[in-house]
N, C-alpha and C positions, 0 to 999 in steps of 0.2 A: 827335328825342332819344328812344331806346329806354328801356324800363324797366331794362334791364340797365345802361345808362350811368348812370341815375338812382341805382340801387342802388350802383354802384360809386363815384359822386360822394359819396354819403353816407357809405359806408365809409371813404373816404379822409379826409374832413373829421372824421368821428367820431374816427378815430385821432389825427389832428392836434390835436384838442381834448383829447386825453388820456383819452378815454372808452372804456369797453368795454361791450358789449352783453350783457344778461342776461335770463333769463326766470324768472318766479315764478309757480307755480300754486297757486291757493287754491280747493280743492274742484273745480268744473267750470270755472273760468275761469283764464286765463293772462295775467299782466301782462308786458309788455316794457318794459325801461327800460334806460338808459345810466348808467354809473357812473364817476366820476372819484375816484380815491384811495379811502380806505377809512375805515369808521367808527372813530373813536378815542374811548374813554371821557372823559367830562368835557368833550367838544368837540362842538357841535352840527353836524348836517349841513344842508346847503342842499338843499331839494327844489324843483324847477322843474316847474310845471304849465302846459301849453300851452293855447292857446285853441281855439274851435271850428274844425272841419275843418282841424286842423293836426296836429302830432305832436312828438314829443320833439327832433327835429332843429331845431325852431324856435330852441332855445337854444344851438346850437353856437357861434355867434359872441359869445355872452355867456360861456359857460363857458370858453372856451379862454383867455381873459384872467384868469380867477380864479386867484389864487395856489394852487399845489400844496398848501399847508397846509390847504386847504379840501376837505371831503368833499362831492362833489355828486351828485345823482341826478336825472335827467330821465326822466319817465314818459310812456308813450303811455296817454292816458286811455281809459276804456271807450268802445268804438264808434269809436276811432281807431287808426290805425297798425296796429302788430303785436300789440296787446292784443286778445284774442279770448275768446269764450265768454259774453259778456253777452246775456241776453235783453233784449227792448225795455222791459220792466217795470223792469229794473235801470239804465236810462239817464236816470232822472230825477235831479235833483241831490241830493236827500236820500239816495238810495241809493248814488249815486257817492261821496258823503262818507263814508258807513259802509263802503263798499268800500276807500277809501283808508286808513281806520284799520285795517282787517284787513291790508292790505298793509304798513303800518308795523309792525304787531304781529308779522307773520310774519317781517319782516327784523330784529325785535328792536331797533327804534329807540327805545330806552328814554329817551334823552337828548332834552330838548325840542329841536324842529327850527326851522329858519328856512324858512318856506314862501313861495315866490315864484310868482305866477300872473299871466298876462296875458289880458285880455279875459274871456271865459267862464271861463278858468282862475283869473283873479283873483276873480271871483264864487265859484268853488268854495273857493278858499283862505279867503276871508272866511267862507264858510259853515261850513268846517271849524274855523276858529278860533273861531267862535261856539258850535259844539257841543262841541268837544273842546279847550278853552283850555289844558289842562295839557300837551297835546302840542306847543305852540308857544313858542318863545322870542323870535321876531320874525316879522312878516309883511311882504310887499312886494307891493303890489297895483299892476300896470300896466294902468290904464284898464279897471277891472272895469265890468260893467254897472250903472249906478245905477238905483234903482227909481222907478216912477211916471212918469205922463205928462208931468210938468213937466220931466223930463230927457230926453224922447224927441226924437231927432233924425228928420229925414225917413228916413234909412236905417233906423232901427229901426222906424218906422211901416210901412215897406214890408215889412220881415221879419215883423212882427206880423200883417200882412194876407195873408201866405202867398206874397210874392214874394221869392224866395230868391237871385236872380241875383247880387246883390252879393257874397254870401259863397260861393255855390255856382255859379260861372260854368260854362257848358257850351259856349261857343263862344269863338273868339278874341277877338271884339268884346267880349264880356261880361268876359273876362279882363283886357283892356286897360282897361276902365271900373273894374274892381275895383282894379287896380294904381294907377290915377290917383287914386281915391277914398281908399284906405287907406294909402298911403305917399307920402312926399315924395321919396324917392330915385328917381332916374331908372333905369328898368328897362333894363338893357343885354340885347341880344340877345333882345328881348321875344318875337319869334315862337317861336324856339327854346325859351325858358322856358315860353311859353304851351303848346306842343306837350307838353312834359315834364309840366306840371302837369295838363293835361287827361288824358293817358294814365294818370297815376298816381291821379288822384281820381275818374275817371268810374266805376270799379268799386265806389266806395263812396257814390255819389251817392244812391241810393234810402235807404240807411240813414241818411246824414246828413240828408236831408230829413225823415225821420221823427223823428230826434233834435231838429231844430230845431223842428218842429211841436210836439212834446211839451214842449220847454222853454218855448215861448210859451204853451202851454195850462196847464201844471202849475207851472212854476218862476217865470216872469216876473211873474205877478200877485201872488206871495207874497214878492217880494224884500225889501221893507222889513221884514216879519215875520222873515224869515230872517237879515237883518242886524242886527236890533234888539239881540241880546246883545252886539254888539261894543262898545256904550256901556260894558260892564263890563270890557272886555279891559285886562289890565294890561300885556301886553309891548308893546314899541315897534312902530309900524307905519309904513312908508314908502309914500307914495302918488306914483306917477310917472305923468304924462300928457302927451300931446302937444298942444301949443297948436292945432294944425290937424286934430285928430281930428274926422272927419265921421260916425263911427259911434256912439261913446259921447261924449255931450255933455261939453265941457270943464268946464261947471258942476258936473258930478258929482263932480269933485275936491274941491269944497267941502263937498259932502254928507258924504263919508267923513271929511275933515278934522274936521268939526263933530261927527261921530258917535262916532269912536274917540278916546279921551283923550290917549294919548301917540303923537302923529302928526306926521310931517313931510311936507311936499309938495314935489315937485320937478317943475317945469313946463319941458319941453323945447320951445325955440322951433324953429321949421321942421322939426316932426314930426308925423306922422300917427297912425293909430291902431296900425299895426304898429311899435311901439316898438322891438322887437328887431331889426327891419330897418333903421329910420331911425337909431337911435342905440345901437348895440350896445356900443361901448366905453363910452360915457357911462353906459349902464345898469350894466354891470359895476362901474364905479367907484363909483356911487352906492350899490349894494347893499353892496359890500365896506366902504366908508367908514361907511355907516350902521351896519353890524354892529360894526365896530371902535369907533365912537363910543360904542356902548351896552354892548359886551361884551368889549372888549379895550383894554388900554393901549398896544398897538402903534401905530406911526406910521400915518398915512393911506396908503392905496394910491395911488400915482402911476402914471398910464399913460406909456408911452414916447412 
């Protein structure tokens, strides 16, 4: 599977999802993002933040089923995808949160937003809502990283010790282990998929290793402190977790439910850590219905 084929695959599926790709330069850095629909006054936008070693395309199968009345943006986070220009010092969580604010300001996103994040992206959303609560009207956290050793899985302990194979596989065997651990969905054409993954990600391997090392040195030890302001959050929060998550402990869901005042938990059965892969339609339905429950008199969204 060539890089050209991978690029064409994402181009086709981006179009099918109703998304268009854009670039936004702020000083010396350039964000890449995909957008569905357009910003409408007095209506919130839904912003999607991907997890570690992933990208904006993580959300294609979720966004494609979101009704066209919603304005959606999926961003390549600093150090990932086609977003470029960030120094290593800018890749710690606190700085990323501040740069997200600059991104929103530059786009004139003056209406409070619905922020959706998965895994590391869920942690970034939680930190953003903690620091800039006036920017958010709703948050949705898909298995964010819970704080403290009491929530550590064996996978997190390995990552903390510097063994990154699970999230940064470099061989076919490691890729198969990653897929088996993080998703419950059977991987079709797994050798072809592994070839494509390895070809597209190995060029970013050194940068992602540095990013992960920095995250466990600077961000992970301070997660509880970073999340603490969420206890004062007034907007509704939706927590989604997979019952069979082997990366972020399922018990972490209770931590966030107990921390954030206005929270609802949805636990997907037969679902691993990669929720957007295992349960894309269910994720879409959950987000849209939660939004309508709290912000719209419209009927609930029904999947075909």
